[in-house]
C-alpha positions in Angstrom: 19.1 -17.0 -6.1 15.5 -17.6 -5.4 13.6 -15.7 -2.7 13.5 -18.7 -0.4 17.2 -19.2 -0.7 17.9 -15.5 -0.1 15.7 -15.6 3.0 17.6 -18.7 4.2 20.9 -17.0 3.6 19.8 -13.9 5.5 18.4 -16.0 8.3 21.8 -17.8 8.7 23.6 -14.4 8.7 21.2 -12.9 11.3 21.5 -16.0 13.5 25.2 -15.8 13.4 25.2 -12.1 14.2 22.8 -12.6 17.1 24.8 -15.4 18.6 28.1 -13.6 18.1 27.1 -10.3 19.8 27.3 -11.5 23.5 30.7 -13.1 22.8 32.1 -10.1 21.1 31.1 -7.5 23.7 30.0 -7.2 27.3 29.0 -3.6 26.9 25.5 -3.2 28.4 24.7 -0.4 26.0 25.4 -2.4 22.9 23.6 -5.5 24.3 20.5 -3.4 25.3 20.5 -1.8 21.8 20.5 -5.2 20.2 17.7 -6.3 22.5 15.7 -3.3 21.4 16.4 -4.0 17.8 15.1 -7.6 18.2 11.9 -6.4 20.1 11.2 -3.7 17.5 11.8 -6.2 14.7 9.1 -8.5 16.2 6.7 -5.5 16.2 7.7 -4.6 12.6 7.3 -8.1 11.1 3.9 -8.3 12.8 2.9 -4.9 11.3 4.1 -6.0 7.9 1.5 -8.7 7.8 -1.1 -6.0 7.4 1.1 -3.5 5.6 3.2 -5.6 3.2 1.4 -8.9 2.9 -2.2 -7.6 3.0 -1.4 -4.2 1.5 -3.3 -2.0 3.9 -1.8 1.0 5.7 -2.5 1.0 9.4 -1.7 4.0 11.6 -3.0 2.3 14.7 -0.5 -0.5 15.5 0.9 1.5 18.4 -2.4 0.6 20.2 -1.5 -3.1 20.0 2.0 -2.5 21.3 0.8 -0.4 24.2 -2.0 -2.7 25.1 0.4 -5.6 25.3 2.8 -3.6 27.5 0.0 -2.6 29.9 -1.3 -6.1 30.0 2.1 -7.4 31.1 2.6 -4.6 33.6 -0.8 -5.0 35.3 -0.7 -8.8 35.3 2.7 -8.9 37.0 2.5 -5.8 39.2 -1.1 -5.6 40.3 -2.1 -9.2 40.2 1.3 -10.9 40.9 1.1 -13.3 37.9 4.3 -14.9 36.6 6.0 -13.2 33.8 5.2 -15.9 31.3 1.4 -15.6 32.1 1.7 -11.8 31.7 3.4 -12.2 28.3 0.6 -14.6 27.2 -2.0 -12.0 28.4 -0.1 -9.4 26.4 -0.5 -11.5 23.2 -4.2 -12.0 24.0 -4.7 -8.3 24.7 -3.0 -7.3 21.5 -5.3 -9.7 19.5 -8.4 -8.5 21.3 -7.5 -4.9 20.6 -7.0 -5.7 16.9 -10.3 -7.5 16.8 -12.1 -4.4 18.1 -10.2 -2.2 15.6 -11.1 -4.6 12.8 -14.8 -4.3 13.5 -14.7 -0.6 12.6 -11.7 -0.2 10.4 -12.3 -3.1 8.0 -15.7 -1.6 6.9 -13.7 0.9 4.8 -10.5 0.7 2.8 -7.6 2.8 1.5 -7.0 6.2 3.2 -10.2 5.8 5.2 -8.9 2.6 6.8 -5.7 4.4 7.8 -7.6 7.3 9.3 -10.0 5.0 11.3 -7.0 3.1 12.7 -5.3 6.4 13.6 -8.4 7.8 15.3 -8.9 4.6 17.3 -5.3 4.5 18.4 -5.3 8.1 19.5 -8.5 7.4 21.5 -6.7 4.7 23.4 -3.8 7.0 24.0 -6.1 9.6 25.5 -7.8 7.0 27.7 -4.5 5.7 28.9 -3.1 9.2 29.5 -6.1 10.6 31.4 -9.4 8.6 31.9 -7.7 5.3 32.9 -5.0 6.9 35.0 -5.8 4.8 38.0 -4.8 1.7 36.0 -2.1 3.1 33.7 -0.4 5.7 36.0 -1.2 8.4 33.4 1.9 10.4 32.3 3.9 9.1 35.2 3.5 5.5 33.8 4.1 2.2 35.6 7.7 1.8 36.8 9.3 -1.4 38.2 8.1 -3.9 35.7 9.7 -7.3 36.3 11.4 -9.8 34.1 11.1 -13.6 33.7 11.9 -16.1 36.5 12.9 -19.4 35.0 15.1 -22.1 36.6 16.7 -19.6 39.0 18.2 -17.6 36.1 18.7 -13.9 36.8 17.1 -12.2 33.8 17.9 -8.8 35.3 21.4 -9.7 34.0 21.6 -8.2 30.6 23.3 -11.2 28.9 20.7 -13.6 30.3 17.8 -11.4 29.2 19.5 -11.0 25.8 19.2 -14.8 25.2 15.6 -14.8 26.4 14.6 -12.2 23.8 16.7 -13.8 21.1 14.8 -17.1 21.6 11.5 -15.3 21.3 12.7 -13.4 18.2 13.9 -16.6 16.6 10.5 -18.3 17.3 8.5 -15.4 15.9 10.6 -15.2 12.7 10.2 -19.0 12.2 6.4 -18.7 12.6 6.3 -15.7 10.2 8.3 -17.7 7.6 5.8 -20.6 7.9 2.8 -18.4 7.8 3.9 -16.5 4.7 4.7 -19.8 2.9 1.4 -21.4 4.0 -1.8 -21.5 1.9 -3.2 -18.9 4.3 -0.3 -16.5 3.6 -0.6 -17.1 -0.2 -4.4 -16.4 0.0 -3.7 -13.1 1.9 -1.1 -12.2 -0.8 -3.7 -12.9 -3.4 -6.1 -10.5 -1.7 -3.4 -7.8 -1.9 -3.0 -8.5 -5.6 -6.6 -8.6 -6.6 -9.4 -8.5 -4.0 -12.2 -9.0 -6.5 -10.5 -12.1 -8.1 -9.9 -13.6 -4.7 -13.6 -13.3 -3.8 -14.5 -14.8 -7.2 -12.3 -17.8 -6.4 -14.3 -18.4 -3.3 -12.2 -16.8 -0.6 -13.9 -15.0 2.3 -11.9 -11.8 1.8 -13.3 -10.1 4.9 -12.4 -13.0 7.1 -8.9 -13.2 5.7 -8.4 -9.5 6.5 -9.7 -9.9 10.0 -7.6 -13.0 10.8 -4.5 -11.2 9.4 -5.3 -8.2 11.6 -5.7 -10.4 14.7 -2.4 -12.2 14.1 -0.7 -8.9 13.6 -2.2 -7.5 16.8 -1.1 -10.5 18.7 2.5 -10.1 17.6 2.3 -6.4 18.4 1.0 -7.3 21.9 3.9 -9.7 22.3 6.4 -7.0 21.3 4.8 -4.6 23.7 5.1 -7.0 26.6 8.8 -7.5 25.8 9.4 -3.8 25.4 7.9 -3.1 28.8 10.2 -5.7 30.3 13.2 -4.3 28.5 12.5 -0.8 29.7 11.1 -2.0 33.1 8.7 0.9 32.6 5.4 1.5 30.8 3.8 4.8 29.8 1.1 6.1 27.4 3.7 7.3 24.9 3.9 3.8 23.6 0.3 4.2 22.3 1.0 7.5 20.5 0.5 7.7 16.7 4.2 8.6 16.4 5.0 5.0 17.4 2.9 3.8 14.5 4.7 6.3 12.2 8.1 4.9 13.4 7.2 1.3 12.5 5.9 2.4 9.0 9.3 4.1 8.4 11.2 1.1 9.6 9.3 -1.3 7.4 9.5 0.9 4.3 13.3 1.5 4.9 14.0 -2.2 4.9 11.4 -3.5 2.4 7.7 -4.0 2.9 6.3 -7.4 1.9 9.5 -9.3 2.6 10.3 -11.5 5.5 13.5 -9.8 6.6 12.9 -6.4 5.2 11.3 -5.0 8.4 14.2 -6.4 10.5 16.7 -4.6 8.2 14.6 -1.4 8.5 14.7 -1.6 12.3 18.4 -2.0 12.2 18.9 1.0 9.9 16.5 3.1 11.9 18.0 2.4 15.3 21.6 2.7 14.0 20.8 6.1 12.4 18.9 7.3 15.5 21.8 6.5 17.8 24.3 8.1 15.5 22.4 11.2 14.6 21.1 11.8 18.2 24.7 12.0 19.4 25.5 14.5 16.7 22.6 16.9 16.7 19.3 17.4 18.6 17.5 17.7 15.3 18.2 14.1 14.4 14.5 13.3 13.7 14.4 15.8 10.9 17.5 14.4 9.3 16.1 10.9 9.7 13.0 12.1 7.9 15.2 13.4 5.0 17.0 10.0 4.9 13.6 8.3 4.7 12.4 10.5 1.8 15.6 9.9 -0.1 15.3 6.1 0.6 11.7 6.0 -0.7 12.7 7.9 -3.8 15.7 5.9 -4.8 14.9 2.5 -3.1 11.1 2.2 -3.4 11.3 -1.5 -2.6 13.4 -0.8 0.5 17.0 -1.4 1.0 16.7 -5.2 1.4 14.2 -5.4 -1.5 16.6 -3.6 -3.8 19.5 -5.9 -2.8 17.3 -9.0 -3.4 16.3 -7.7 -6.8 20.0 -7.1 -7.6 21.0 -10.6 -6.5 18.2 -12.0 -8.7 19.5 -10.1 -11.8 23.1 -11.2 -11.2 22.1 -14.9 -11.1 22.5 -16.4 -14.6 19.3 -17.7 -16.1 19.2 -21.4 -16.4 19.2 -22.6 -20.0 15.9 -23.8 -21.3 15.9 -27.6 -21.8 16.1 -28.5 -25.5 12.9 -29.9 -26.8 13.1 -33.2 -28.7 12.4 -32.9 -32.4 8.8 -33.4 -33.3 8.1 -36.8 -35.0 7.4 -36.6 -38.6 3.7 -37.1 -39.4 3.0 -38.7 -42.8 0.7 -36.7 -44.9 -2.5 -38.4 -46.0 -2.6 -39.0 -49.8 -4.9 -36.7 -51.7 -8.0 -38.2 -53.2 -7.3 -39.5 -56.6 -3.6 -39.5 -56.2 -1.7 -42.7 -56.6 -1.0 -44.4 -53.2 
């Protein structure tokens, strides 16, 4: 089974599961957990554009998530804008934050890129926690964040809001599939494979990196706005470096560089977190051990390993038989009878 067919099969399975959940249960806890999984999946697939597709480790993506959350909260609470306008501002704010990061971080590469993004993200966390307390509420945060108001539908009802988030999730995944299959996505993947060769072929490598970073930041801002609406609360913790660490773990668990790998990683992470936290207060340490074992035995991630296994099981198509070569008459030697 080719990768595109595998992705299509996974997409059909995910769509069936998302549609089935509200019909199978009316439990608010399970519905809210599924909503959180979809929101974190949006954040993870956006992060994987930089991490998996471009091949650069960023420890600063929490800044894009938090910026989007604060943009939505301030737009709807302080300025009274509609939810949709606030969500659009969250996307713009995430992209703007990513552009600022790219100006500094893309001057370096490797571990230095990761450290610069980490430093910038922590700077924004400190600003939100103390210096900008008048706007962010500091450690107290901003409670009472609203939800959409469309056609008189009550989106404070969990089922209605579930369908709203599911629609956004489906749209983002469709856009990610098209972006990865586009010439731009292939060019970015080429940069990951060989940056020097891409430059020799005429690609503006720095521009490709910056655009990828901006798109990733915009998706992170969208996820931050949705997360603020899910929780109806926003605080600086969303900007902390541990949030960036969580999305790295999610992506690696599922399979970096694949379309559905980050979604699988989010599902595993959230399921393990809910199960382990009900069993022991030291759940994060056990989750770390699971992550270490997963990276040792499944370096491609769980979904990446499954896709590789499916590909090995598929029988190879027999090579078409080549027609026999036509006989070519030999030219008579000089002096030989014709």
